Every structure is written in C-alpha cells, then in structure tokens.
N, C-alpha and C positions, 0 to 999 in steps of 0.2 A: 503493497501499499502507499502510496507518496502520499507526504507530508509538507507542508508550506506553512512557514512562520515566518507572521509579517509582523514589524516594528517600525514605529515612525516617532520618531525625538527629535526635536531641536536642526529642525529642518531637511531630515535622513531620514529615507526609509532604505530597509533593509527585507529583503524579502532571502530565507533559506529556503533551499528545497532539499528535503532529505527521501532518501531512498531505501529500498533495505536495510534501516539503519546504519545508513551511510551518507551526510553531507555530500551530496553530487554539485550543487551549484549557487551559490551567493549572488543574488542584484541586488546593486545600490544606483538607488536616485538621491541627489542633492539637488535644493531647493536654490542653491546659491551658482551653480556649473553644472546644468542640464546638458545631459548628451544630446549631441546634433544628429546624429545617426540617423538615420530613414528620414528624416524632415527635408518637402521641396523647399522648395525657394523658386522664384523668378530674378537671377540676378541679372547684373551688367556685365558685360567682358569690358575687363580694365587692361589687358595683354594679350598677345594674338602672339603662339610662338609656335609658329607652320613648322618648322625645322623640329620640334619634341611633338608636335601634333596636340598641344594644350594652352591653354589659355588660363588668366587669373578672373577669378569673377568678383565681382562686389556682391555681398548677399547681405547688406544692410550692416556687419559686424566689423569688429577693429582689423580682424586678420580677412583678407580675401581670401576665398576658397581656390585650391588649386584641381584645375578641370583638366582630364586626360581622357581623347576619346583615339579610337580606331579608324572611323570612319573618316571619309574625305571632304568632310563639310567643313568651311571655314566663315572663321567667325571677322567680324571686324567690331572695333571697338566703340563701344556706347550702344550695344546691339542689344538686345535682353536676348534668356535663355531662360529654358523651363530645366532645373539641377535637382539629383537627389543626392545628403549626404550618405558615403559611403565609410568615410574613416576620422576622429572626430580631431575638432585642434588639439597640438599639442606642443609644447612649448614655443616658438616663436613661430611655427609651423599654420598655415589655416587650415581649415578642413579639407580634406579632398574629396571628391564630386564625381558623379557621373551621370549621361543622359540617358541611361538605361533607369527607367523607374519602373521602380516593384511596389505591388501593396501587397503584402500579406492578412490572409484570414488565417485562424484556426486549419485548415485544410488547403488551402490554395494558397500560392501568389503569383497575384496576375501581372505582368509584365505587356503594359501597352502600348510599349515604343518599342516589343521585340518580338520581331516571329521565329516563338522555339515552342519546345515542348518536352519538360524533362521530369523524371518520377527520382523521389529520393530514393537514395543508396539502400536507406535500410528495409527497402522494401523491392524482397525479390521472386524469381520464380513465375508463375504464372500470373500472382496479383500484381506485379509489376507489367506484363503485359497489356492486364487488362486496362488497368488505370492508365497505360501510356495511350490506347485505344480510344480511353474515353476520355483524353483530354484532346485528344485530336478534332472528337464530335464536335466536343460544347466548346472549343475554342472560340473563342471572336475571330470576324477575318483581320488578320494584319499586326494580329496582337497575338504573347503568349501563356502559357501557363506553366508553371511547376506543382506537380502533384505534394506534397510534404505526408510525411510519417504517418500523421495522423488519419491521412483520408483512407488509410489501408480497410476494407470490405465495405467505403462508402459505396451508394448506389448511386446512380447518374443525377438524381433529381436533385439530393443535398450538396453532390457539388455545383449544379447551378443557381440551385440558393445561393450559396456562400458569390458564388462569380454573380450575378445580381448586384448585390452588396455593395463585391468591390468597383463593379463599374460605376456604380452610381458614386460613390466618392472619389474617381477617376474625374465623370462627368462635375461636377464639384469643385472640384482642382482647378480643371481647364476653364471654369467660370469666374474665377476667383485669378485667376491668368491673366483675364481679359478682362477683368475690371482692374485691377489693384495695379500701381503703378509699380518697375521697378525699382531698388530693392526692397522685395516681400516675402517673407513668411508664406506659404500656400498650403502647408500641408505639416502638420507638429505629430511625432511619432517617438516620444519620448516617456509617456505613460505608464509610467513599471505595473500600476496594477492593471490596464486594459491588456500590456504584457501578457502580463502573468493567465489573466482568463483567457485568453489568444493561443496562448500555448502550452499551457503547463498543465492545468485543470482536467482532469475525465473525472469519470462517472465515482471512481474510489479513491479521489483524492481529497485528504483533510487541510483545513484552512484553519491555524489558530492564528489568531490576532491582537493584539494589545492598545488598537488605538478603534475608540470609537468612530468617529467618520467612516474610514477605510471600514469595517465591519460592517457598519449600514451599509456600503457602497455593493461592498460583496456580496452580500445576503441576500440583496433583489435579484440576485442574477443565477447564483448557487445555493444549493442546499445545505452540504458538511462542510460549513463556517461556523468556528467557535470564538468568542469571545477571555481573552484572554485578562486575568485583574491579582493576579497573584500576586504577595511581595517582593518573590525574587524576581529577578530583571527576567524577562522572558525566553532570551536566550540561555542563559545558567538554566532556568526550569527546564528546560528540553536540553539540557547538554549540548549545545552547540558553539558557545561563544569560545571554547579552545579555537575550534577551527576557521572561525569568522578573525581571531588575532593573525593567526598563521597568514592572512595575506595580505597585510599590511608591512609583513617582515621582509628586509634584504634576504639574509641568512635563514637557511632552513635545518635542521639539521636530520640524519639518517639514521635507522633503527640502530645501524653496527655502529656510530660514531661517525660518520662521514657529513658530509655536509654540501647543500646545493646554493649557489648566491644568483641571485635575481635582480637584472638591473637592465631598466626598461631606457630605450634612447630614443627621439623622433625617429630613427628609419628603422629602429627593430629592438626585439628582445631579445639580451644575451644570459646567458644562464651557465655558472662553472660550477663545474664537481670537483670535489677534493673530497680524501682521502680524510683526515683529518688525524686521528690519534689511532683507527684503525688499523692492526697489523696481520686477522686474520689468524686462521685455526691451523692453517695447513700451507700453505703457499703465498709469493706474491701474484702470481696470476689470479690464482682463486680471490684473493682479495680485493683489486680491481675489479671483476667480474664482478663479483655481489657488490659491489659499493657502485658500480653504474648499471646496476637489473634497481637495486633499490632508489637511487635518483631518475631513473627513468621514469617509474610507476610513478614517484613524487611529481616530477617533471607533469604529467601526464594529466594527475588533478588538478596540479594549482593552476594550471592554461585555462582549465574550464573553473577551478573558483574563481580566477580573477579575471575570469573574461578575457584575457589575452589573444589578440590577434595578429595579423601580419606577417612577419615573418622572424620567427624565433631560430636561433641559431645555440647549441647545447655544444660544448667545450665537455665531452666526456674525459676519464682519465684515461690515457694512452694504451692502446693491451698490444702485445704482442702476438697474442694467439689469432689467426684467421678466425679458426674455428667459433673462440668467443665474441669476435665481430657481430659475425653473422648471426650468432644468436642473439644478440644485443639487437641487433636491426630488426631480429625478426618480432623481438616481444615487443618491439617501438612502436612496430606496424600493428598488429595484432591487438593490442592493448586503442591504438588509436581509432581502431576500425569504432570502438565502444561510444564514441565521445560524438554528442549530438550536431555538435557543429564539422562543418567538414575540414578531416586534419590527415593533411598528408608529409609522409614523412620521407623528405625529399633519394638523401643517402649520406654516405658518411665520405666527408675529402677525404683527401691523402693523408691531413694534418690531422684527422680524428674528429673534425667537426661534424657535428650532424644540423643538418637544416631542415626546418619544420614548416609547415606553412599552416594556416589556420585562418576558418573562414568560418560569416555567418550558418548558421545551422540552418538544416531544411526536416 
C-alpha cells in the first residue's frame, strides 16, 4: 500500500511517498522559490543564435530563458514565441525552455505541437501494443500522445475523456496567448498538491496531512485522507524524518564505512565515491567492489529522493577487475530500470567515470 505524508509549515510543503515501508520519493514546494518546470510562457526573443540553433527569450523574469531547438525555424529579435520550461533556473543561468509543449494528465501526456505516439517503457508485451494502437486511433490530427504507466488496462473511452480535458486546457492556453502581451505567464504547472493527485494517488493510496487547508482540498477529491493533529511532528511520528534530513547533506555514509559526496553544479551533478575507513574482510578488490555496489544503490535512491535530473557523473573507486566493472554496470542498469523517471546508465569511461542521464517520469 502506498502512503503519502504531507506537511505544510512556514511556506514549505513536503510530500513524502512511502512504498513497501520505504521512502521512495520526497517532493518539496517553497512559496518563496517556486519551480518553473512545466510552466508555459509567451516570451520575447532577445537574442537569436543561428549557429547554435538557440535563442535567449525574455519571460518576464530577471534571467532570460535559454531556448534550443532542432528545427530549421528562424527567429527575429522582438518576436513573440510560445515556450515551456523544461529545466529550472540555477545559479547565474536562466531556465531552459522548449518549443515542444506537453500537458500531462494522470493517464496521458498531450503533445499539441508534435506528431508522435509513445507508450511508457514500464508497460510491456501485448498491453504495450494495444495501447500504442489505441493512441494512434485517438490522437488528434497533427498532435501527439504519450500514454503513461497509469493507463495500463484502461479502455478507449477513459483515455478519450482525459484527452478532452487536456485539449480544453490547450485551447485556453492558446486563447491567453492571443490576448496577453509578451512576456506573459500563460500556464502554471508547479502546484504540488495537484501533481500528487495527478501522478501519485491510486485506489489504495493513504494520505496523511497536518495542514487543515490542504486536508479540506484533498478530501473533496479522494476518499482515503486522514488529518494528523498529534503532538509529535508528523514526519517524526511516521518515522521518515531521518530520510528527509539526508536529502540536504553533501556527504552520506555507506553501510560498510565508505561515503558518497554529492555536488550539484549548473552543468551537471558530480558524485564521488570513497572507501573511507573500510578496509574489507578479504582483500582490497573485494573491498572496492562492495563499496561501489553500496554506493550505486544509495546514489540511485538519492537521485529519486532529491529529484535530480540531467547529467550525473559518478566517480566510482577504480576497479582492476573487468568482471567487477561489468557486475557494477549490470547492477546499476538493473536498479535504474525501477526508477519511474527515465534513467539511462550510459557507460563507464576509461577513467572509471559513469555517466547517468535522468529525465522526467512517464
């Protein structure tokens, strides 16, 4: 049974998702620094870089958004353009945006500007074929669909009902685009409670919340919601406070005594693996393998808990054994396949670095 524990205090909302007794995801929304990912803007082109197929777009914020595209489309300075944010601002860099708009529902992702049909990689076999054929049949002309994991087993009418709501939302966005002067925010997609209702709640989900306003909002939509008013802090009461504290730490210990160090930069996330004081029980090679395997498991868990995306570079401890390197890569790929976000273990470089790419979940 899935359990979602929600707390709102001092302008911060935390939602902790517990599955099979373990924390699987932690979602955070802060009033003073809302996430931009998913928001749709009518922007103004400030600079056009034809050699890079890119432009800087004024979206009404302090930093211009960086827009890169693969089409031969040309832009002129001062032109208005409809874009969606795909990566948040970080440091001195503005948000990264795309021309390829997507509107997510619980079962479908509607792609009004792309001619494409996709099905979640989590769905296999005959069901995948059925849903792909169904997607082709219901897809609006010159638009696309991605069928999400939650759509497994759904009939055509259920998908059509959700598609109609997403098309209605797109129509409203287009109307705002015509009426409003750029730069303008046309659609906000950073409401944490809305995303939880859309992406996380199933028939057997239990929700516990300590904020009365959020409780009243949730209880109107789903049934299994409980209001927590105990004397202990809610995360302490449900024994998840320790996992929450880890997501802000730079250094995390491994069971055997080693550690990982996580550094997030503007370009990528770098993770270093160290043996620490662990010297092993058998030999040095076995020590390194054990430490690297422990690190791999913790790293993949932290990627989910911290919702880290983009490029992740992991500097594992050097291994002389080719068999050990293959075992580590197999372990990484096997565990990454369980991540609901699209996670790819690229390969190990000659220097022993492993590149991981992680993108939004389907």
